[in-house]
C-alpha positions in Angstrom: 0.0 0.0 0.0 1.2 3.5 -0.7 2.0 5.9 2.0 -1.0 7.9 3.2 -0.8 11.6 2.4 -3.1 13.8 4.4 -5.4 16.0 2.2 -3.3 15.1 -0.9 -6.1 16.2 -3.3 -6.5 19.6 -1.6 -2.7 20.2 -1.6 -2.4 19.3 -5.2 -5.3 21.6 -6.1 -3.9 24.5 -4.2 -0.4 24.0 -5.7 -1.8 23.7 -9.2 -3.8 26.9 -8.9 -0.8 28.8 -7.5 1.4 27.7 -10.3 -1.2 28.4 -12.9 -1.3 32.0 -11.7 2.5 32.4 -11.3 3.8 30.6 -14.4 0.7 30.3 -16.6 -1.4 27.3 -17.2 0.4 26.2 -20.4 3.9 26.4 -18.8 3.0 24.5 -15.6 3.8 20.7 -15.6 2.4 17.9 -13.5 5.9 17.4 -12.0 6.0 21.0 -10.8 2.5 20.7 -9.3 3.5 17.6 -7.4 6.7 19.1 -6.2 5.0 22.3 -5.0 2.5 20.1 -3.0 5.3 18.1 -1.5 4.0 14.9 -3.2 5.1 12.6 -6.0 3.8 12.5 -9.6 2.5 9.0 -8.8 0.3 10.5 -6.1 -0.9 13.2 -8.5 -2.1 10.7 -11.0 -3.9 8.8 -8.3 -6.3 11.7 -8.1 -6.2 13.4 -11.5 -5.8 12.2 -15.1 -3.9 15.3 -16.1 -3.4 18.9 -15.0 -6.6 20.1 -16.6 -8.7 17.8 -14.4 -7.5 19.6 -11.3 -9.9 22.3 -12.3 -12.8 19.9 -13.0 -12.6 17.0 -10.5 -15.6 18.3 -8.5 -18.1 17.8 -11.4 -19.0 14.3 -10.3 -20.0 15.4 -6.8 -21.9 18.4 -8.2 -23.8 16.1 -10.5 -24.8 13.8 -7.6 -26.0 16.7 -5.6 -28.2 18.1 -8.4 -29.7 14.6 -9.2 -30.4 13.8 -5.6 -32.1 17.1 -5.0 -34.3 16.7 -8.1 -35.2 13.1 -7.2 -36.1 14.0 -3.6 -38.2 17.1 -4.4 -41.8 16.8 -3.3 -44.1 15.1 -5.8 -46.1 18.2 -6.5 -43.0 20.3 -7.4 -43.0 21.4 -11.0 -40.0 20.3 -13.2 -38.5 23.8 -13.3 -38.9 24.4 -9.6 -37.2 21.0 -8.9 -34.3 22.0 -11.1 -34.2 25.4 -9.4 -34.0 23.8 -6.0 -31.2 21.6 -7.2 -29.2 24.6 -8.5 -29.7 26.5 -5.2 -28.5 23.4 -3.3 -25.1 23.9 -4.9 -24.6 27.3 -3.4 -23.1 26.2 0.0 -20.6 24.1 -1.9 -19.1 27.2 -3.5 -19.6 29.6 -0.6 -16.2 29.3 0.9 -14.4 29.0 -2.4 -15.3 32.3 -4.1 -11.7 33.4 -4.6 -10.7 30.0 -6.0 -13.8 30.1 -8.3 -12.8 33.5 -9.6 -9.3 32.4 -10.3 -10.6 29.2 -12.0 -13.1 31.1 -14.1 -10.3 33.5 -15.3 -8.2 30.5 -16.4 -11.2 28.9 -18.2 -12.0 32.1 -20.1 -8.4 32.5 -21.2 -7.9 28.9 -22.6 -9.9 27.3 -25.4 -9.4 23.7 -24.3 -10.6 24.6 -20.7 -13.7 26.3 -22.1 -14.4 23.2 -24.1 -14.0 21.0 -21.1 -16.3 23.3 -19.1 -19.0 23.0 -21.8 -18.7 19.2 -21.6 -19.1 19.4 -17.9 -22.2 21.5 -18.2 -23.7 19.2 -20.8 -23.1 16.3 -18.5 -25.0 18.1 -15.7 -27.9 18.9 -18.1 -28.1 15.2 -19.2 -28.1 14.0 -15.6 -30.8 16.5 -14.6 -32.9 15.4 -17.6 -32.6 11.8 -16.5 -33.6 12.7 -13.0 -36.7 14.5 -14.3 -37.6 11.6 -16.5 -37.4 9.4 -13.4 -40.0 11.7 -11.9 -42.3 11.0 -14.8 -41.6 14.2 -16.8 -41.9 13.3 -20.5 -39.9 14.6 -23.5 -39.2 17.2 -24.7 -40.1 18.8 -21.4 -37.4 17.0 -19.4 -34.6 17.9 -21.7 -35.8 21.5 -22.2 -36.2 22.1 -18.5 -32.8 20.6 -17.7 -31.0 22.5 -20.4 -32.7 25.8 -19.3 -31.7 25.1 -15.7 -28.1 24.6 -16.5 -28.0 27.7 -18.7 -29.4 29.6 -15.7 -26.6 28.0 -13.5 -23.9 29.0 -16.0 -25.1 32.7 -16.2 -25.6 32.9 -12.4 -22.2 31.4 -11.6 -20.5 33.9 -13.9 -22.4 36.8 -12.3 -21.4 35.5 -8.9 -17.7 35.3 -9.5 -17.8 38.8 -10.9 -20.1 40.3 -8.3 -18.3 43.2 -6.5 -20.9 43.0 -3.7 -20.2 39.3 -3.0 -23.9 38.4 -3.0 -24.7 34.7 -2.4 -24.7 32.4 -5.4 -28.3 31.3 -4.6 -29.5 34.9 -5.0 -27.9 35.1 -8.4 -29.6 31.8 -9.3 -33.0 33.0 -8.3 -32.5 36.4 -10.1 -31.4 34.7 -13.3 -34.2 32.2 -13.1 -36.8 35.0 -12.7 -35.3 36.7 -15.7 -35.7 33.5 -17.8 -39.3 33.2 -16.7 -39.9 36.8 -17.6 -38.4 36.3 -21.1 -40.4 33.1 -21.8 -43.6 34.7 -20.5 -43.2 37.8 -22.7 -42.3 35.6 -25.7 -45.4 33.6 -25.1 -47.8 36.6 -25.2 -46.9 37.6 -28.7 -45.1 36.1 -31.6 -44.8 39.4 -33.4 -41.4 41.3 -33.5 -41.9 44.2 -31.1 -39.5 46.3 -33.2 -41.6 45.9 -36.3 -44.8 47.8 -36.6 -47.8 45.8 -37.7 -48.4 46.1 -41.4 -51.7 47.7 -42.4 -53.9 45.8 -44.8 -54.0 47.5 -48.2 -57.3 49.1 -49.1 -58.9 47.5 -52.2 -58.5 49.6 -55.4 -61.7 51.1 -56.8 
């Protein structure tokens, strides 16, 4: 058995983020991350497939939390409200990690491969949420549409949260963004006409 290393994952994560900020993501190696954490490369690969996954390892736990919250929502809860509750349930996970989240978001924005990996993660969350809704008896396309909309809300709310100078709670941003989505869909449903285009008047018949 390998030697037990206390909080190895956390140490590697912290070391990686520090090096990404000091040296740049592209120039940082796994060897350097392990050395900064006081661990071996073998220990690094016990937790992460590569340096990119240091930034995404929590996606599995996030997916479990979202799915379990949807599954456990009261039977009378609407699909969108079940997804909203699941999104709000993630807020405590990030509450103590705002500065890390900001640094991570800056890295993702600056690197194409990280943006692609983030989109894959979000797509996985949407797929898992849709499966959970179908398990509650929600049919298609409602399950997929609701899940996709919910994850879109989460993405926008999260970006607002990391950039919020007032440091408001993530759950507040989720509620606000969800309310904006509901307002948009409600206004779209009331009229299919383009509000910027005046209605055309019918031509009077020639005499």
